[in-house]
C-alpha positions as CSV (number, residue, x, y, z in Angstrom):
1,M,87.8,-57.7,11.9
2,G,89.4,-60.9,12.9
3,T,92.9,-62.2,14.0
4,P,93.8,-65.8,14.0
5,N,94.9,-68.0,10.8
6,V,91.3,-69.8,10.9
7,V,89.6,-66.6,10.0
8,V,91.7,-65.8,7.0
9,P,89.2,-67.6,4.7
10,I,86.4,-64.9,6.3
11,L,88.5,-62.2,4.7
12,Q,88.9,-64.0,1.5
13,A,85.2,-64.5,1.5
14,A,84.6,-60.7,2.3
15,E,86.5,-60.0,-0.9
16,R,84.5,-62.0,-3.1
17,I,81.3,-60.3,-1.6
18,A,82.8,-57.0,-2.1
19,T,83.3,-58.0,-5.9
20,N,80.0,-59.3,-6.1
21,L,78.3,-56.2,-4.8
22,G,80.5,-53.6,-6.7
23,V,82.1,-52.5,-3.2
24,E,85.5,-52.4,-1.8
25,I,87.1,-53.3,1.7
26,V,87.8,-49.9,3.2
27,A,90.0,-51.4,6.1
28,V,91.1,-54.5,7.9
29,Y,91.1,-54.4,11.7
30,T,93.0,-57.3,13.4
31,G,95.0,-57.7,16.9
32,P,98.2,-56.0,17.7
33,D,101.7,-57.5,16.7
34,R,102.4,-59.9,19.8
35,P,105.8,-61.1,21.0
36,T,106.1,-64.9,20.0
37,G,108.8,-67.5,20.3
38,R,112.0,-67.7,22.5
39,G,113.3,-64.5,21.3
40,R,110.0,-62.8,22.0
41,K,109.9,-61.1,18.5
42,L,107.1,-59.1,17.5
43,T,104.9,-61.0,15.0
44,A,101.9,-59.8,12.8
45,S,98.5,-61.7,13.0
46,P,97.8,-64.0,10.1
47,V,95.1,-61.8,9.1
48,K,97.4,-58.9,9.2
49,E,100.1,-60.7,7.1
50,Y,97.3,-61.6,4.5
51,A,95.9,-58.0,4.4
52,L,99.5,-56.6,3.8
53,T,99.8,-58.9,0.7
54,R,96.4,-57.4,-0.7
55,G,97.3,-53.8,0.1
56,Y,94.3,-52.9,2.5
57,D,94.5,-50.2,5.1
58,I,95.2,-52.3,8.4
59,L,94.3,-51.1,11.9
60,T,95.7,-52.7,15.1
61,P,94.3,-51.0,18.2
62,A,94.6,-52.4,21.5
63,R,91.4,-50.8,22.3
64,I,88.5,-49.8,20.5
65,T,86.2,-48.2,23.1
66,N,88.1,-44.8,23.5
67,D,87.0,-41.5,21.6
68,E,90.0,-41.5,19.3
69,E,89.4,-45.1,17.9
70,I,85.4,-44.3,17.5
71,A,86.3,-41.3,15.7
72,R,88.8,-43.0,13.1
73,F,86.3,-45.9,12.6
74,E,83.4,-43.4,11.9
75,A,85.7,-41.4,9.5
76,I,86.2,-44.5,7.4
77,G,82.4,-44.7,6.2
78,A,81.9,-48.3,6.4
79,D,78.6,-49.7,5.2
80,L,79.2,-53.1,7.0
81,V,81.4,-54.8,9.6
82,V,82.3,-58.2,9.3
83,L,83.6,-59.9,12.5
84,A,85.1,-63.4,13.3
85,A,87.3,-63.9,16.1
86,Y,88.7,-60.6,16.5
87,G,89.3,-60.5,20.5
88,L,87.7,-57.4,21.5
89,M,83.9,-56.4,22.3
90,L,82.7,-53.9,19.8
91,P,81.3,-50.6,21.2
92,A,77.7,-49.3,19.9
93,P,79.3,-47.4,17.1
94,F,81.1,-50.2,15.3
95,L,77.6,-52.1,15.8
96,F,75.0,-49.5,14.6
97,G,76.8,-46.9,12.7
98,P,77.6,-48.6,9.4
99,T,74.6,-48.7,7.2
100,H,73.9,-52.5,7.5
101,G,75.4,-52.8,10.9
102,A,77.7,-55.7,11.9
103,V,77.9,-59.5,11.4
104,N,79.7,-62.1,13.2
105,V,80.7,-65.6,12.1
106,H,80.4,-67.7,15.3
107,P,81.5,-71.2,15.3
108,S,78.6,-73.0,17.0
109,L,75.0,-73.5,16.7
110,L,73.4,-70.4,18.7
111,P,72.1,-70.0,21.0
112,A,74.5,-72.8,22.2
113,H,78.0,-72.1,23.4
114,R,77.8,-68.3,23.4
115,G,81.0,-66.6,24.4
116,A,84.8,-66.9,24.3
117,A,85.2,-70.7,23.5
118,P,82.1,-72.1,21.5
119,V,84.3,-74.9,19.7
120,A,85.6,-76.3,23.0
121,G,82.3,-75.7,24.4
122,A,80.7,-78.1,22.0
123,L,83.5,-80.9,22.7
124,L,83.3,-80.4,26.4
125,A,79.5,-81.0,26.3
126,G,79.8,-84.2,24.1
127,D,77.6,-82.7,21.2
128,G,76.8,-84.9,18.4
129,V,76.2,-81.9,15.9
130,T,77.7,-78.4,16.1
131,G,77.8,-75.6,13.2
132,T,78.3,-72.2,12.3
133,T,75.8,-69.3,12.7
134,I,75.9,-65.7,11.1
135,I,74.3,-63.2,13.2
136,T,73.7,-59.7,12.8
137,M,75.5,-58.1,16.0
138,D,73.7,-56.3,18.9
139,E,75.2,-55.3,22.3
140,G,74.8,-58.7,24.1
141,L,77.1,-61.6,23.9
142,D,76.5,-63.4,20.6
143,T,72.6,-62.6,21.0
144,G,72.1,-61.0,17.7
145,P,69.3,-62.5,15.1
146,V,70.3,-65.3,12.9
147,L,71.1,-64.6,9.2
148,A,72.3,-68.3,8.3
149,M,73.1,-71.3,10.2
150,E,74.4,-74.8,9.0
151,E,75.1,-77.8,11.2
152,I,78.0,-80.7,10.9
153,T,77.8,-83.9,12.5
154,L,80.5,-84.8,15.0
155,D,82.0,-88.3,15.6
156,G,83.8,-87.9,18.9
157,T,87.2,-87.7,17.8
158,E,87.5,-84.0,17.0
159,R,90.0,-81.9,18.5
160,T,89.5,-77.9,19.0
161,P,92.2,-76.7,16.3
162,E,90.8,-78.9,13.5
163,L,87.2,-78.4,14.3
164,T,87.6,-74.5,14.5
165,E,89.2,-74.5,11.1
166,R,86.4,-76.7,9.8
167,L,83.9,-74.4,11.2
168,F,85.3,-71.0,9.9
169,A,85.6,-72.7,6.6
170,L,82.0,-73.4,6.5
171,G,81.4,-69.6,7.9
172,A,83.2,-68.3,5.0
173,R,80.7,-70.1,2.5
174,L,77.9,-69.3,4.7
175,L,78.8,-65.3,4.7
176,E,79.5,-65.5,1.0
177,S,75.5,-66.5,0.2
178,A,73.9,-64.4,3.0
179,V,75.5,-61.2,3.1
180,P,74.5,-60.3,-0.5
181,A,71.1,-61.1,0.1
182,Y,70.9,-59.3,3.5
183,V,72.3,-55.9,2.3
184,R,69.9,-56.2,-0.9
185,A,67.2,-56.8,1.8
186,Q,66.4,-60.2,0.5
187,L,67.3,-61.9,3.7
188,V,65.6,-60.9,7.2
189,P,67.4,-61.9,10.4
190,R,65.6,-63.9,12.6
191,P,65.5,-63.9,16.7
192,Q,67.7,-66.6,18.2
193,S,65.6,-69.5,20.2
194,A,65.1,-68.6,23.8
195,E,65.6,-72.4,24.3
196,G,69.2,-74.1,24.6
197,V,71.0,-71.1,25.7
198,S,74.5,-71.7,27.0
199,V,77.8,-69.4,27.8
200,I,81.2,-70.6,27.5
201,R,83.8,-68.3,29.4
202,R,87.4,-68.0,28.5
203,F,89.4,-70.6,29.9
204,K,92.5,-70.3,32.5
205,K,95.5,-72.4,33.0
206,S,94.2,-73.9,36.1
207,D,91.2,-75.4,34.0
208,S,93.8,-77.7,32.7
209,D,94.1,-79.8,35.7
210,L,92.5,-83.5,35.2
211,D,90.1,-84.4,38.2
212,F,89.9,-88.2,38.2
213,S,87.0,-88.3,40.4
214,R,85.0,-87.5,37.2
215,P,84.0,-89.9,34.6
216,A,86.8,-91.0,32.2
217,A,84.5,-90.0,29.1
218,E,84.3,-86.3,30.5
219,L,88.1,-86.2,31.0
220,E,88.7,-87.6,27.4
221,R,86.6,-84.6,26.0
222,R,88.3,-82.1,28.1
223,V,91.8,-83.6,26.4
224,R,90.4,-82.8,22.9
225,A,88.5,-79.7,23.7
226,F,91.2,-78.1,25.6
227,D,94.0,-78.5,22.8
228,P,96.0,-76.1,22.6
229,W,94.9,-74.0,25.6
230,P,94.7,-74.4,28.3
231,G,95.8,-78.2,27.7
232,T,95.3,-80.8,30.3
233,A,97.5,-82.4,32.8
234,T,98.2,-83.9,36.1
235,T,100.9,-83.9,38.5
236,W,103.1,-86.6,39.6
237,R,106.1,-86.4,42.1
238,G,105.3,-82.5,42.2
239,E,106.0,-81.9,38.5
240,R,103.3,-81.4,35.9
241,L,102.6,-84.1,33.2
242,D,100.7,-83.1,30.4
243,V,98.1,-85.4,28.8
244,L,98.3,-84.8,25.0
245,A,95.9,-87.5,23.9
246,A,93.6,-90.2,25.7
247,S,90.9,-92.6,25.2
248,V,88.1,-94.3,27.4
249,L,88.4,-98.0,28.4
250,G,86.3,-100.1,30.9
251,E,87.8,-101.0,34.3
252,S,87.9,-104.5,33.3
253,D,90.6,-103.9,30.7
254,A,93.1,-103.1,33.7
255,I,95.3,-105.9,35.1
256,G,94.1,-106.5,38.4
257,G,90.5,-105.8,37.7
258,S,88.5,-102.8,39.0
259,N,90.1,-102.3,42.5
260,A,91.8,-99.1,41.7
261,V,90.7,-95.9,43.4
262,P,90.1,-92.8,41.2
263,G,93.5,-91.4,40.3
264,M,95.6,-94.6,40.4
265,A,97.9,-95.4,37.6
266,V,97.0,-99.1,36.1
267,A,98.9,-101.2,33.7
268,V,96.6,-102.2,30.7
269,G,98.9,-104.7,28.6
270,N,101.9,-102.6,27.6
271,D,100.1,-99.2,28.2
272,I,98.9,-97.2,31.2
273,A,95.7,-95.8,32.2
274,I,94.3,-93.8,35.1
275,A,91.4,-95.0,36.9
276,T,88.5,-92.6,37.3
277,S,85.1,-92.7,39.0
278,E,83.7,-94.3,36.0
279,G,86.1,-96.2,33.6
280,L,89.8,-95.7,32.9
281,L,91.3,-92.9,31.1
282,L,94.0,-94.6,28.6
283,L,97.0,-92.3,28.4
284,E,98.2,-92.4,24.8
285,R,100.7,-89.2,24.7
286,V,102.1,-87.3,27.5
287,R,104.7,-84.6,28.1
288,P,106.8,-84.6,31.2
289,A,108.0,-81.4,32.5
290,G,110.7,-80.0,30.6
291,K,110.5,-82.7,28.0
292,N,108.8,-83.2,24.4
293,G,105.7,-85.1,24.0
294,M,106.1,-89.1,23.9
295,A,103.9,-92.1,23.8
296,A,102.7,-92.9,27.2
297,R,103.9,-96.3,27.1
298,D,107.5,-95.1,26.5
299,F,107.1,-92.7,29.6
300,V,106.2,-95.8,31.7
301,R,108.9,-98.0,30.2
302,T,111.5,-95.9,32.3
303,R,109.4,-95.3,35.0
304,A,107.8,-98.3,36.4
305,E,107.3,-96.8,39.7
306,F,104.5,-94.7,38.1
307,I,102.2,-97.9,37.9
308,G,100.3,-97.9,41.2
309,A,100.9,-94.3,41.9
310,V,97.5,-92.2,42.9
311,L,97.6,-89.0,40.9
312,P,95.8,-86.0,42.7
313,S,92.2,-85.1,41.8
């Protein structure tokens, strides 16, 4: 059960597990076709596209809590559910009906960053390490016992898309080693720690606004964490200005010293930065409303009046 491209390796791992155990994949659940592009053409999820090439039975319900969908699932007779970024909460029959229940591939070191946006959560927190956890699922939000966990070190430059891909690739490897041992009763799930619990909610478009009364280091993490959704932006002359890439400087790097108030655009050589409550946020790439992304220095080259402007916080 999964939807985006980053979890196709999880389905591929499930295929290898099935071969190892001498069983078969009885169905693939994925999100419904969605309208995409300017023409709003209905497009299959990456998991569906892959499953079609393999000839699996594919189910794409918009809801799975109604009696009809529960009955259809029960008729499949699954022994194990494998879930990764599916997009819907599973009702009890999906969790406890199969012989071996359900396992989830979660891209964080649980119990840290439970919820809808664990990869962004690790980046926002400035974590030095993150990782992937395989759990057996219960009715809580990512609260089930742990089957396997492995951490990776972060260098502070990661962005959500690339890190998500890396963590699910790790999850595929963990799944392939953990599930056979689990179904053979050779691996016993262990409860999650009661310490270090955090929950990351689903982000909204309004979360993209940068607040320059916050430290530059925090804002730089938001730029990386909120790629591609919900993005990060400020407002200049009543129009949205997306901030696509940024880095952190000390206030002394700005021309004119450290007299700028938070939100003020200041020159840094040929570049441009925004003063914050602590340090400067150097703008590297921006996207003006209705235009393509560009180097921030190119944006300023034709908009000299941007320097000295005070952006909203």
